[in-house]
C-alpha positions in Angstrom: -10.6 -163.8 -78.5 -7.4 -162.4 -77.2 -8.0 -159.2 -79.2 -11.4 -159.2 -78.2 -10.6 -159.3 -74.5 -8.2 -156.4 -74.9 -10.7 -154.7 -76.4 -13.8 -155.6 -73.8 -11.1 -154.7 -71.2 -10.0 -151.3 -72.6 -14.0 -150.5 -73.0 -14.3 -151.7 -69.3 -11.8 -149.5 -68.3 -12.9 -146.1 -70.2 -16.3 -146.9 -68.6 -15.0 -146.6 -65.0 -12.8 -143.7 -65.6 -15.7 -141.6 -66.9 -17.7 -143.5 -63.7 -15.0 -142.6 -61.6 -14.8 -138.9 -63.3 -18.6 -138.2 -62.4 -17.9 -139.6 -58.5 -15.0 -136.8 -58.4 -16.9 -133.9 -59.9 -19.9 -134.8 -57.6 -17.7 -134.7 -54.5 -16.3 -131.6 -55.9 -19.6 -130.3 -56.4 -21.0 -131.0 -52.8 -16.9 -129.8 -51.0 -18.0 -126.6 -53.2 -21.5 -126.4 -51.6 -20.6 -126.9 -48.4 -17.9 -123.8 -48.7 -20.5 -122.1 -50.4 -23.0 -122.1 -47.4 -20.9 -121.6 -44.9 -19.0 -118.6 -46.5 -22.1 -117.0 -46.5 -23.1 -117.2 -43.3 -19.2 -116.5 -42.2 -19.4 -113.1 -43.7 -22.8 -112.5 -42.6 -22.2 -113.3 -39.3 -19.3 -110.6 -39.4 -21.5 -107.8 -40.7 -24.4 -108.7 -37.9 -21.7 -108.2 -35.4 -20.5 -104.8 -36.4 -23.6 -103.5 -37.2 -24.7 -104.7 -34.3 -22.9 -104.2 -31.7 -22.1 -100.4 -33.4 -25.9 -100.1 -32.4 -25.7 -101.0 -28.9 -23.2 -98.0 -28.6 -19.6 -100.5 -28.5 -16.8 -98.6 -29.1 -14.8 -99.1 -32.7 -11.6 -100.3 -30.7 -14.4 -102.7 -28.5 -15.5 -104.1 -31.5 -12.3 -104.8 -33.5 -11.9 -107.1 -30.1 -14.3 -109.3 -30.6 -12.2 -110.4 -33.7 -9.1 -111.0 -32.5 -9.9 -114.3 -31.4 -11.7 -115.1 -34.6 -8.2 -114.1 -36.3 -6.2 -115.6 -33.3 -7.8 -119.2 -33.4 -7.2 -119.3 -37.5 -3.6 -120.0 -36.6 -4.1 -122.4 -34.2 -6.5 -124.4 -36.2 -4.8 -124.6 -39.3 -2.1 -126.2 -37.5 -3.9 -128.6 -35.5 -6.8 -129.3 -38.4 -4.4 -130.7 -41.0 -3.2 -133.1 -38.6 -6.8 -133.8 -36.9 -7.9 -134.4 -40.5 -4.8 -136.6 -41.6 -5.8 -138.5 -39.0 -9.9 -139.1 -39.2 -10.7 -137.7 -42.6 -11.8 -134.5 -44.3 -15.0 -135.3 -44.2 -15.2 -135.1 -40.8 -13.1 -132.4 -40.0 -15.2 -130.4 -42.8 -18.5 -131.7 -40.8 -17.0 -130.4 -37.4 -16.4 -126.8 -38.9 -20.3 -126.7 -40.0 -21.1 -127.8 -37.0 -19.6 -125.3 -34.4 -20.6 -122.4 -36.6 -24.2 -123.7 -36.0 -23.5 -123.4 -32.4 -21.7 -120.1 -32.7 -24.9 -118.9 -34.2 -27.1 -119.8 -31.6 -24.3 -118.8 -29.3 -25.2 -115.1 -30.2 -29.3 -115.6 -29.8 -29.4 -115.2 -26.0 -30.7 -112.0 -24.8 -28.7 -108.9 -25.4 -27.6 -108.7 -21.4 -25.5 -111.7 -22.0 -24.0 -110.4 -24.9 -20.7 -109.0 -22.7 -17.5 -108.4 -25.2 -15.8 -112.3 -23.5 -18.5 -114.1 -24.2 -19.0 -112.8 -27.9 -15.0 -113.3 -28.4 -15.6 -116.8 -27.1 -18.5 -117.1 -29.5 -16.3 -115.3 -32.8 -13.6 -117.8 -31.4 -15.5 -120.6 -32.4 -16.6 -119.4 -35.8 -13.1 -119.0 -36.6 -12.3 -122.4 -35.8 -15.0 -123.5 -37.8 -13.9 -121.3 -40.9 -10.4 -122.7 -41.0 -11.4 -126.2 -40.7 -13.9 -125.7 -43.3 -11.2 -124.2 -45.4 -8.8 -126.4 -44.7 -11.1 -129.3 -45.4 -12.0 -127.9 -48.7 -9.3 -127.0 -49.9 -7.4 -130.1 -49.0 -10.4 -132.3 -50.5 -10.1 -130.7 -54.0 -6.5 -132.0 -54.6 -7.6 -136.0 -53.8 -10.1 -135.4 -56.2 -7.7 -134.7 -58.9 -5.6 -137.1 -60.9 -2.1 -136.8 -60.8 -0.8 -135.0 -64.0 -3.7 -133.0 -64.4 -2.4 -129.7 -62.9 -4.0 -127.3 -65.5 -7.9 -128.7 -64.4 -6.5 -128.7 -60.2 -5.1 -125.3 -60.8 -9.3 -124.5 -62.4 -10.7 -126.5 -59.7 -8.5 -124.6 -57.0 -9.5 -121.2 -58.5 -13.2 -121.5 -58.8 -13.2 -122.9 -55.3 -11.4 -119.9 -53.6 -12.9 -116.9 -56.0 -16.5 -117.7 -55.9 -15.8 -118.3 -51.7 -14.6 -115.0 -52.0 -17.3 -113.2 -53.9 -19.6 -115.4 -51.7 -18.5 -113.3 -48.6 -19.1 -110.5 -50.2 -22.6 -110.9 -50.5 -22.6 -112.5 -47.0 -21.9 -108.8 -45.8 -25.0 -107.7 -48.3 -26.8 -110.3 -46.6 -25.6 -109.9 -42.8 -26.9 -106.2 -43.4 -30.1 -106.8 -45.1 -31.4 -109.5 -42.3 -30.5 -107.2 -39.7 -32.7 -105.0 -41.2 -35.5 -106.9 -42.0 -35.6 -109.6 -39.5 -33.5 -108.5 -36.8 -30.3 -109.8 -34.9 -31.2 -112.5 -33.2 -34.1 -113.6 -35.8 -31.4 -113.2 -38.6 -28.8 -116.0 -36.7 -31.6 -118.1 -35.9 -32.4 -118.6 -39.6 -28.7 -118.7 -40.7 -27.9 -121.7 -38.5 -31.0 -123.3 -39.7 -30.2 -123.0 -43.1 -26.6 -124.2 -42.2 -27.9 -127.0 -40.0 -29.4 -128.5 -43.7 -26.2 -128.1 -44.9 -24.7 -130.0 -42.5 -27.4 -132.7 -43.2 -26.6 -133.0 -46.7 -22.9 -133.5 -46.0 -22.8 -135.9 -42.8 -25.4 -138.2 -45.9 -23.6 -137.4 -48.9 -19.6 -136.6 -48.4 -17.4 -139.7 -49.0 -15.9 -141.5 -46.0 -12.4 -141.1 -45.1 -11.8 -138.2 -47.6 -7.9 -137.6 -47.1 -7.3 -139.7 -44.3 -3.5 -140.6 -43.8 -3.1 -144.2 -44.7 -1.2 -144.2 -41.0 -1.7 -141.7 -38.4 0.5 -139.2 -38.2 2.2 -137.6 -35.3 1.5 -134.3 -33.9 5.2 -133.3 -34.7 4.4 -133.9 -38.0 2.8 -130.8 -38.3 5.3 -128.7 -39.2 6.3 -129.3 -43.0 9.3 -131.4 -43.7 8.8 -129.8 -47.6 11.4 -127.1 -48.6 8.8 -125.9 -50.9 6.2 -126.0 -48.7 8.0 -124.0 -45.9 9.0 -121.5 -49.0 5.7 -120.8 -50.2 4.2 -120.4 -46.5 6.6 -117.6 -45.7 5.8 -116.0 -48.9 1.8 -116.1 -48.3 2.5 -114.5 -44.7 3.9 -111.7 -46.0 1.8 -111.4 -48.7 -1.4 -111.5 -46.8 -0.1 -109.7 -44.0 0.8 -107.0 -46.9 -3.3 -106.7 -47.7 -4.2 -106.7 -44.2 -2.2 -104.1 -42.7 -4.1 -101.2 -44.8 -7.3 -102.6 -45.6 -8.6 -104.4 -42.5 -8.6 -101.2 -40.5 -6.6 -98.4 -41.7 -8.9 -98.0 -45.2 -12.4 -98.2 -43.4 -11.4 -95.8 -40.9 -9.8 -93.3 -43.2 -13.0 -93.3 -45.5 -15.3 -92.8 -42.8 -12.8 -90.0 -41.0 -10.9 -88.5 -43.9 -13.3 -89.2 -46.9 -16.3 -88.3 -45.2 -18.5 -91.5 -46.3 -21.0 -93.0 -44.6 -21.0 -96.7 -42.6 -23.1 -97.8 -45.2 -21.0 -96.6 -48.3 -18.3 -98.1 -46.7 -19.8 -101.3 -45.9 -21.1 -101.5 -49.8 -17.9 -100.4 -51.3 -16.0 -103.3 -49.5 -18.7 -105.5 -50.1 -18.4 -104.9 -53.7 -14.5 -105.0 -53.5 -14.8 -108.5 -52.2 -17.1 -109.8 -54.2 -14.9 -108.5 -57.8 -11.5 -109.7 -55.9 -13.2 -113.0 -55.8 -14.5 -112.7 -59.4 -10.7 -112.0 -60.5 -9.6 -115.3 -59.0 -12.1 -117.3 -60.5 -10.5 -115.8 -63.9 -6.9 -116.3 -62.5 -6.2 -119.6 -64.6 -6.8 -117.7 -67.8 -5.2 -114.6 -66.7 -2.0 -116.7 -66.3 -1.7 -118.5 -69.5 -4.3 -121.8 -69.0 -5.8 -121.1 -72.1 -1.8 -121.6 -73.9 -1.7 -124.5 -72.1 0.4 -122.8 -69.3 0.7 -124.0 -65.6 1.7 -121.8 -62.7 5.2 -122.4 -61.0 7.3 -120.6 -58.3 8.7 -118.3 -61.1 4.9 -117.4 -62.0 4.6 -116.0 -58.3 7.3 -113.9 -58.4 6.5 -112.2 -61.9 3.1 -111.2 -60.1 4.1 -110.5 -57.2 6.6 -107.9 -58.3 4.0 -105.1 -59.9 2.1 -105.6 -56.7 5.1 -103.6 -54.9 4.5 -100.5 -56.6 0.7 -100.0 -56.1 0.7 -99.0 -52.4 3.2 -97.0 -52.9 1.9 -95.4 -56.0 -1.7 -94.8 -53.3 0.9 -93.2 -50.8 2.5 -90.9 -53.0 -1.3 -90.1 -54.5 -2.6 -89.3 -51.1 0.3 -87.1 -50.1 0.0 -85.0 -53.6 -3.6 -84.7 -53.7 -4.7 -84.9 -50.4 -3.5 -81.3 -49.2 -4.3 -79.5 -52.4 -8.0 -80.5 -53.4 -10.3 -81.1 -50.5 -10.4 -84.4 -50.9 -11.6 -85.5 -53.9 -8.2 -86.6 -55.5 -7.7 -88.6 -52.6 -10.7 -90.2 -52.6 -10.4 -91.2 -56.5 -6.9 -92.2 -56.4 -7.6 -94.3 -52.9 -10.5 -96.0 -54.8 -8.9 -96.5 -58.4 -5.7 -97.8 -56.3 -7.8 -100.3 -54.4 -9.3 -101.9 -57.3 -5.8 -102.2 -59.3 -4.5 -103.4 -55.9 -7.0 -105.8 -55.4 -7.1 -107.4 -59.0 -3.3 -108.3 -58.9 -3.7 -109.5 -55.6 -6.4 -112.0 -56.7 -4.7 -113.2 -59.0 -1.3 -113.9 -56.3 -3.8 -115.1 -54.1 -5.3 -117.8 -56.4 -1.7 -118.9 -58.0 -0.7 -119.6 -54.2 -3.6 -121.2 -53.4 -2.8 -123.5 -56.6 0.6 -124.0 -55.6 0.3 -125.4 -52.2 -2.4 -127.7 -53.4 0.0 -129.2 -56.0 2.9 -129.1 -53.6 1.1 -130.9 -51.1 1.4 -135.1 -51.0 -1.7 -136.6 -51.5 -1.3 -139.1 -48.3 -2.0 -136.8 -45.3 -2.6 -133.8 -47.9 -4.2 -131.3 -45.0 -1.0 -131.6 -43.0 0.9 -129.8 -46.1 -2.4 -127.2 -46.7 -3.1 -127.2 -42.7 0.8 -126.1 -42.2 0.4 -123.2 -45.4 -3.2 -121.8 -44.0 -1.4 -121.5 -40.5 0.8 -119.2 -42.4 -1.6 -117.3 -43.9 -3.5 -116.7 -41.2 -0.6 -115.6 -39.2 0.0 -113.4 -41.5 -3.4 -112.0 -41.4 -3.5 -111.6 -37.6 -0.1 -109.3 -37.6 -1.1 -107.2 -40.7 -4.4 -106.6 -38.8 -2.7 -105.7 -35.7 -0.6 -103.7 -37.8 -3.1 -102.0 -39.2 -4.5 -100.1 -36.3 -1.4 -99.6 -34.9 0.3 -97.7 -37.7 -2.5 -96.1 -38.8 -3.0 -94.4 -35.5 0.3 -93.7 -35.1 1.5 -92.6 -38.1 -1.4 -92.3 -40.6 -2.8 -94.6 -44.0 0.9 -93.6 -45.8 2.7 -95.8 -43.4 0.6 -98.4 -43.6 0.9 -98.7 -47.4 4.6 -98.5 -47.1 4.7 -101.3 -45.3 2.3 -103.3 -47.6 4.6 -102.8 -50.2 7.9 -103.7 -47.9 5.8 -106.9 -47.1 5.1 -107.5 -51.0 8.4 -107.0 -51.5 9.3 -109.8 -49.3 6.9 -112.1 -50.6 8.2 -111.9 -53.9 11.9 -112.2 -52.9 11.1 -115.4 -50.8 9.2 -116.5 -54.2 12.4 -116.9 -55.7 13.1 -120.1 -53.9 10.4 -121.6 -55.0 10.7 -124.6 -57.3 9.7 -124.9 -61.0 7.2 -127.0 -63.3 10.0 -130.1 -63.0 9.2 -130.1 -59.2 5.2 -130.2 -59.6 
């Protein structure tokens, strides 16, 4: 009977929809698990390199140089990685990233006499390429697993992926220090390479084939986005992350050590906890920005949340100028720690908003092209911020780094005014 046919058809559609949702959830968990495994090794590797080469007598400048290629190749990888993902599929680019990280870890297990600055820089360059291939693949993959029109669900999934990554990166700092203390440098690297090889094997066997592969192979010139919304968001992202790294990467740790008298262990532990807290706030960002009320962020949200962030570095700079000379450091220490916590909370929400918007704006066919271009701007902002952090702090001090940070946030906020609102999502 016609009515029975319709009922049976509707029942089959519901069953198929539920099966598709379960499959999407499994794929999301696989992507997230890959990302988590990689992130733990990435954070641990950074701490291992810093602490081990400090023990070997490398100067702070030489240690900083070890990470120069790591940041530089992030710019290149995000630009080319999005194009590569659209051509060969995100499952392959994610697995290539995992494999390259295993190689980078094994490169550093050679005898200590081989560990020259150029050699370690090459290994770090490989790790930087691996990191951005993995991140681009994970962020792009989530877009494809959430159906059109499910913006609230997409925001929650992106926030969880991004926030958990940063929390685990902070945990990786602790892991690196613990492994160095208990196993030693070479043994720690071998253990991490072995565990990550298991993650890679699982990914090869279970991740959906051809995830994110474009229906038509894109030409190389398509790596540059033609979407106004993505170009505007990318410009805002560049200034946003430049604003963080211009004082956080070099200036803050050195100030804590040299001016406040903190031990290296205390500095490392504080920064690790800061990153973990930052990640947890990112996970909570959907609730903080109105998801519980059924609201989904748009371009206006990016401006509203960036505006108060402008004032925080300025307030810290003013407080340091007022308290440092008169209190012998106690006031400066309290104000810096409080300022970092407040800045971290607001910055985490801004970062989570941006991460959602890029995934939302990106087109589904060849999604990695748009996401890769956006994270290229993110990497470029980090590179500029890192370089400025060292130069400005050495030449002018922490106060100028903070003033430039406020200027960069202001640029990000003004640029965000050009983003589309809900009707363009």
